[in-house]
C-alpha positions in Angstrom: 27.6 6.4 -12.0 24.4 8.7 -12.6 21.0 7.7 -13.1 20.1 6.7 -16.9 23.5 6.0 -17.6 24.5 2.6 -18.6 28.0 1.0 -17.8 29.4 -0.5 -21.1 31.3 -3.6 -19.3 28.0 -4.5 -17.1 25.7 -4.6 -20.7 28.6 -6.2 -22.2 28.6 -8.9 -19.2 24.7 -9.1 -19.4 24.9 -9.7 -23.3 27.6 -12.5 -23.3 26.1 -14.0 -20.2 22.4 -14.1 -21.8 24.4 -16.1 -25.0 25.9 -18.4 -22.8 28.9 -19.4 -21.2 31.0 -18.2 -18.4 34.2 -19.0 -20.0 33.4 -16.8 -23.2 32.3 -13.9 -20.6 35.6 -13.9 -19.0 37.6 -13.9 -22.3 35.3 -11.1 -23.8 35.6 -8.7 -20.8 39.3 -9.3 -20.1 41.1 -7.9 -16.9 38.5 -5.3 -16.4 35.9 -7.6 -16.6 37.6 -10.1 -14.2 38.1 -7.6 -11.8 34.6 -6.3 -11.9 33.3 -9.9 -11.4 35.6 -10.5 -8.5 34.4 -7.3 -6.8 30.8 -8.7 -7.0 31.6 -11.8 -5.9 33.3 -10.4 -2.7 30.1 -8.4 -1.9 27.7 -11.3 -2.4 30.1 -13.2 -0.2 29.8 -16.5 -2.5 32.6 -18.8 -3.6 31.9 -18.5 -7.4 31.1 -16.0 -10.3 27.6 -14.3 -10.3 25.2 -16.5 -12.8 27.6 -19.4 -12.9 25.7 -22.2 -13.6 26.1 -25.7 -11.9 26.8 -27.6 -15.1 30.0 -24.9 -15.7 33.3 -26.1 -15.7 34.8 -26.8 -12.4 38.2 -24.5 -13.6 36.1 -21.4 -13.3 35.0 -21.9 -9.7 38.5 -22.1 -8.9 39.5 -19.0 -10.9 37.2 -17.1 -8.6 39.8 -17.6 -5.4 41.5 -14.2 -5.0 45.5 -14.4 -4.4 47.7 -12.3 -2.3 49.2 -10.6 -4.9 45.8 -9.2 -6.6 45.4 -11.9 -9.4 43.0 -14.6 -9.4 43.7 -18.0 -8.8 44.2 -20.1 -11.6 45.2 -17.7 -14.0 48.3 -17.1 -15.5 51.2 -14.4 -15.5 51.2 -12.3 -18.8 53.1 -14.2 -21.3 52.8 -17.8 -19.3 50.5 -20.5 -20.5 49.4 -22.5 -17.3 47.3 -25.7 -18.1 44.2 -26.4 -15.7 44.6 -30.1 -14.5 41.6 -31.6 -13.6 41.1 -34.8 -11.6 38.2 -37.2 -11.3 37.4 -40.1 -9.0 38.0 -43.4 -10.4 35.1 -45.4 -11.3 33.1 -47.7 -9.0 33.1 -51.6 -9.0 30.5 -52.5 -11.6 28.9 -55.6 -9.2 27.8 -56.2 -5.9 29.1 -59.3 -4.1 26.1 -61.2 -4.1 26.6 -63.4 -7.4 22.7 -65.1 -7.7 23.9 -67.2 -10.6 26.3 -69.2 -8.6 23.5 -71.1 -7.0 23.0 -72.6 -10.7 26.7 -73.2 -11.2 26.7 -74.8 -8.1 23.6 -77.2 -8.8 25.3 -78.3 -12.2 28.6 -79.3 -10.7 26.4 -81.2 -8.1 24.9 -83.2 -11.0 28.1 -84.0 -12.2 29.7 -85.1 -8.8 26.1 -87.1 -8.8 26.6 -88.6 -12.3 30.4 -89.5 -12.1 29.4 -91.7 -8.8 26.6 -93.2 -10.7 28.8 -94.3 -13.3 27.3 -92.3 -16.2 30.4 -90.4 -17.1 32.4 -93.1 -18.8 36.0 -92.3 -18.8 35.8 -88.4 -18.5 36.7 -87.4 -15.0 33.6 -85.5 -14.7 33.5 -85.8 -10.5 37.2 -84.0 -10.4 36.5 -81.5 -12.9 33.2 -80.5 -11.3 35.0 -80.2 -7.6 37.5 -77.8 -9.1 34.2 -75.8 -10.1 33.3 -75.9 -6.5 36.6 -74.8 -5.4 36.8 -71.5 -7.8 32.8 -71.1 -6.1 34.4 -71.7 -2.6 36.9 -68.9 -3.3 34.5 -66.3 -4.4 31.9 -66.6 -1.4 34.7 -67.2 1.1 36.7 -64.2 -0.1 33.5 -62.1 0.1 32.7 -63.0 3.7 36.0 -62.8 4.6 36.6 -58.9 3.2 32.8 -58.2 4.9 34.0 -59.6 8.0 37.1 -57.6 8.0 35.3 -54.4 7.4 33.2 -54.8 10.0 36.2 -55.6 12.4 35.3 -59.6 12.9 38.3 -61.5 14.4 39.4 -64.9 14.2 37.2 -66.4 16.5 33.9 -65.1 15.3 34.9 -65.7 11.6 35.4 -69.4 12.3 32.9 -69.6 14.3 30.4 -69.1 11.5 32.3 -71.1 9.0 32.0 -74.2 11.5 28.5 -73.8 12.5 27.6 -73.5 8.6 29.6 -76.8 7.9 30.0 -79.1 10.9 26.6 -80.2 12.1 25.5 -81.0 8.7 28.4 -82.8 8.4 28.3 -84.5 11.8 24.4 -85.4 11.1 25.7 -86.9 7.5 27.9 -89.1 9.1 25.2 -90.4 11.8 23.1 -90.8 8.6 25.9 -92.9 6.9 26.2 -95.2 9.7 22.3 -95.8 9.8 22.5 -96.6 6.0 25.5 -98.8 6.5 24.2 -100.6 9.2 21.1 -101.7 7.7 22.8 -102.6 4.6 25.3 -105.0 7.0 22.0 -106.4 8.1 21.0 -107.3 5.2 24.6 -108.6 3.9 25.1 -106.0 1.3 28.0 -104.0 3.1 31.2 -104.9 5.4 31.3 -104.2 8.9 32.7 -100.7 10.0 36.3 -100.2 10.2 37.3 -100.8 13.8 40.2 -98.5 14.1 39.3 -95.5 17.0 41.7 -93.1 15.2 39.7 -93.4 12.0 36.8 -92.7 13.4 38.2 -89.6 15.4 39.6 -88.4 12.0 36.4 -88.9 10.6 34.5 -87.1 13.5 37.1 -84.1 13.6 37.2 -83.7 9.7 41.2 -84.4 10.3 41.6 -87.3 8.1 43.8 -85.3 5.6 46.6 -86.1 8.5 47.2 -89.8 7.1 48.5 -88.1 4.0 51.2 -86.2 5.4 52.6 -89.9 6.4 51.5 -91.6 3.2 51.0 -89.4 0.2 48.8 -90.4 -2.7 48.2 -89.3 -6.4 44.6 -88.2 -5.4 43.4 -87.0 -2.0 40.2 -89.1 -2.6 42.3 -91.8 -2.3 43.0 -91.2 1.2 41.9 -94.5 3.3 41.2 -93.0 6.2 38.0 -91.4 4.5 34.7 -93.4 5.4 33.0 -91.5 2.3 35.2 -90.7 -0.4 33.4 -87.6 -1.3 34.1 -86.1 1.6 37.8 -85.3 0.8 37.2 -81.8 -0.3 36.0 -80.7 2.8 39.7 -81.5 4.5 40.7 -78.4 2.0 37.7 -76.3 3.0 38.3 -76.7 6.7 41.8 -75.7 6.1 41.2 -72.9 4.2 38.7 -71.2 6.5 41.3 -71.5 9.2 43.7 -69.6 6.9 41.3 -67.1 6.1 40.7 -66.5 9.5 44.3 -66.2 10.4 44.8 -63.8 7.5 42.0 -61.5 8.7 43.8 -61.4 12.3 47.1 -60.8 10.5 46.3 -58.3 8.2 44.4 -56.3 10.6 47.1 -56.3 12.9 49.5 -55.0 10.1 47.0 -52.5 8.7 47.4 -54.4 5.3 44.5 -55.3 2.7 43.5 -58.6 2.9 43.9 -59.3 -1.0 48.1 -59.0 -0.2 47.6 -61.8 2.0 45.7 -63.9 -0.7 47.5 -63.0 -3.6 50.9 -63.9 -1.9 49.8 -67.2 -1.0 48.2 -68.0 -4.2 51.4 -67.3 -5.9 53.2 -69.5 -3.1 50.5 -72.5 -4.2 51.4 -71.9 -7.7 54.8 -72.7 -7.0 53.8 -76.0 -5.1 51.5 -77.3 -7.6 54.5 -76.5 -10.5 57.1 -78.7 -7.9 54.4 -81.3 -7.2 51.7 -81.5 -9.7 50.9 -85.1 -9.0 51.3 -85.6 -5.3 48.6 -84.7 -2.6 49.7 -84.5 1.3 46.3 -83.0 2.3 47.7 -79.6 3.1 46.0 -76.6 1.6 48.2 -75.3 -0.1 47.6 -78.0 -3.1 44.3 -76.7 -3.8 44.9 -73.0 -2.7 45.8 -71.9 -6.2 41.8 -73.2 -7.3 40.6 -71.4 -4.2 42.7 -68.3 -4.9 41.3 -68.0 -8.6 37.9 -67.8 -7.3 39.0 -65.4 -4.8 40.7 -63.4 -7.9 37.3 -63.5 -9.5 35.6 -61.6 -6.6 38.2 -58.9 -6.8 37.8 -58.8 -10.5 34.5 -58.0 -10.6 33.7 -56.4 -7.1 36.7 -54.7 -5.8 39.1 -53.6 -8.7 38.3 -49.9 -9.8 40.4 -49.4 -12.7 39.7 -50.9 -16.5 43.2 -51.4 -17.1 43.8 -53.8 -14.1 40.6 -55.7 -14.7 41.8 -56.0 -18.4 45.0 -57.5 -17.2 43.3 -59.8 -14.7 41.0 -61.4 -17.7 44.4 -61.3 -20.0 46.2 -63.2 -17.2 43.2 -66.0 -17.2 43.3 -66.5 -20.3 47.1 -67.0 -20.8 46.5 -69.5 -17.5 43.8 -71.3 -19.4 46.1 -71.6 -22.9 49.0 -72.7 -21.2 47.5 -75.2 -19.0 46.0 -76.8 -22.0 49.1 -76.8 -23.8 51.0 -78.7 -21.0 48.1 -80.8 -20.0 47.2 -82.1 -23.4 50.0 -81.4 -25.5 52.2 -83.9 -27.5 55.4 -83.1 -25.0 53.1 -83.7 -21.7 54.3 -86.6 -19.6 52.0 -88.1 -17.6 50.6 -91.7 -15.7 47.3 -92.2 -16.4 45.2 -91.9 -13.5 47.5 -90.2 -11.6 46.3 -86.5 -10.6 47.5 -83.8 -12.9 47.7 -80.7 -11.4 47.7 -78.7 -15.1 44.3 -80.0 -16.3 42.7 -78.9 -12.9 44.4 -75.4 -13.7 42.8 -75.5 -17.0 39.2 -76.0 -15.5 39.5 -73.2 -12.9 41.0 -70.6 -15.4 38.4 -71.5 -17.9 35.2 -71.3 -15.5 36.7 -68.3 -13.7 36.8 -66.6 -17.4 32.7 -67.6 -17.7 32.1 -66.4 -14.3 33.6 -62.9 -15.4 32.1 -62.8 -18.9 28.6 -63.9 -17.9 28.1 -61.7 -14.6 26.2 -59.2 -16.5 23.4 -62.3 -17.4 23.2 -63.2 -13.7 19.8 -61.4 -12.9 18.3 -62.6 -16.3 19.3 -66.3 -15.8 17.8 -66.4 -12.4 14.5 -64.8 -13.8 14.3 -67.6 -16.4 12.7 -71.0 -15.6 15.7 -73.0 -15.9 17.4 -70.4 -13.7 14.8 -70.8 -11.0 15.2 -75.0 -11.3 18.9 -74.6 -11.1 19.1 -72.0 -8.1 16.3 -74.4 -6.5 18.8 -77.7 -6.6 21.8 -75.4 -5.6 20.4 -74.2 -2.6 20.8 -77.7 -1.0 23.9 -78.9 -3.0 25.7 -79.1 0.4 23.6 -81.7 1.4 23.6 -83.7 -2.0 27.4 -83.6 -1.6 27.0 -85.2 2.2 24.2 -87.5 1.5 25.0 -88.8 -2.3 27.7 -91.2 -2.2 26.6 -93.5 0.6 23.1 -93.9 -1.0 24.0 -95.4 -4.0 23.2 -98.6 -3.3 19.7 -98.2 -1.9 18.7 -95.9 -4.7 19.9 -98.2 -7.5 17.9 -101.2 -6.0 14.9 -98.7 -5.9 15.2 -97.5 -9.3 15.6 -101.4 -10.8 12.4 -102.2 -8.9 10.3 -99.1 -10.5 11.8 -99.1 -14.1 11.5 -102.6 -16.2 14.7 -103.8 -17.5 13.5 -103.5 -21.1 13.6 -99.8 -20.6 16.4 -97.7 -21.7 19.2 -97.1 -19.0 19.0 -93.1 -19.4 15.5 -93.6 -18.2 17.0 -95.3 -14.8 19.6 -92.5 -14.6 17.4 -89.8 -14.4 15.3 -91.8 -11.5 18.4 -92.4 -9.8 19.5 -88.9 -9.9 15.9 -87.7 -8.5 15.9 -90.1 -6.0 19.1 -88.8 -4.9 18.2 -85.4 -5.0 15.0 -86.1 -2.9 17.2 -87.7 0.0 19.3 -84.8 -0.3 16.2 -82.3 0.1 14.7 -84.0 3.1 18.3 -84.0 4.6 18.4 -80.0 3.9 15.6 -79.7 5.4 16.0 -81.3 8.5 19.9 -80.9 8.9 21.0 -78.3 7.1 18.6 -75.5 6.9 18.5 -75.1 10.8 22.3 -74.1 10.5 21.9 -71.7 8.1 24.0 -68.3 8.8 21.8 -65.4 9.0 22.5 -62.5 6.5 24.7 -59.9 7.4 23.5 -56.6 9.0 22.1 -54.2 6.6 25.3 -51.9 6.4 27.4 -54.6 4.8 24.4 -56.2 2.6 23.6 -53.3 0.2 26.1 -52.1 -2.6 27.2 -48.6 -3.0 25.0 -46.1 -4.7 25.6 -46.7 -8.5 26.5 -50.4 -8.4 24.6 -53.0 -10.0 22.9 -55.0 -7.3 21.3 -58.2 -6.9 18.7 -58.8 -3.9 19.9 -60.2 -1.1 18.4 -63.4 0.4 16.4 -63.6 3.8 19.1 -66.2 4.7 22.9 -66.0 3.9 22.8 -69.4 1.9 26.3 -70.9 1.2 29.2 -69.2 2.1 31.6 -72.1 1.3 31.8 -74.1 -1.8 28.9 -76.2 -1.3 
């Protein structure tokens, strides 16, 4: 082409490109223009069209690849339309695993247990319902820890070691504390002697009181006569939950299956068990695994499930569980003995609480920054110590409250003082007997969420990986 002459195809290309849109450029130039652009791409050694911007459709990038028959890849033969199929990556999970508001929920549930044992809940079974809330929280936290351990290749021994180090030393020290308080009350003639059975002591030291229920089942596991402290009944199930999760980590790793498969399978099995035996407790983990599994489901729903359709299905399933459980538990056709365990009431509590956790996840940071949230979070930090120490300190705390509050004052004032004293005892126990055994935070690779996922600031110590 001589000097001073302007190639009409090149001029047209410059005009269309200046007006914007590589798609209109290709359409305007036709087959000669496509050949020209392909030749320019080959000379430049670049995979895309010259002048193609980063925000242009990726289909045009694919269209620049030459084929063996001379046509451009992505173009159709004359007379045939070929749709362009695009794929996009699934959305990322919206939340990090660290759910900071769970500390506040722990504080509220622990306060419910304390009020129940102080006798301020009336006929409402506040203590049992509060423990169901703890089981859901435990399911969330232990599942998060187990998934992290599985991803890092942690085996049965290491996982159980961290769990036992977290709960057993404070538990053993709480037994020592209980013996000291009981001995002081016995010397004052205000309590009976200790049970003489060595088997009973061995069971309480090893957290195996549940073995007695295998031979003599009860309606409520808290009615187990082998318990030196009635409130410790739920720890029997927590211990088994940890063992089962450790076994699931090892089994799913050997079978190269996701951990969630085993969790869901056991949850379905536990539901069938509860339906068959809604009012009987043998002390085995499957009796409360469904409640625990609902907490695990909340974890997967918030932190692992990537597709909106599946998230909505989980929400609908939890809503259906809550509604049907309420109908069975309080409907006119329900047939149960007053005072006995009725699993459908528990299902209603765990289902409703799971929906609350999912719906309020976006408010977690705002709640924790508020003044009530900070107070509740501080109380939740030592809720396990409150659980361990409150019941065998009820008598001394009541006696001290009666000395400090005149009889003419309202009972509510004395009740608030009793609760405050029990929290003070628990705080001291936490500092001396629980805090030294807190597990350290996981490695940095496990701590932060992927880019683009909402994150809560991690704490310096991994606080409670169990229910309390």
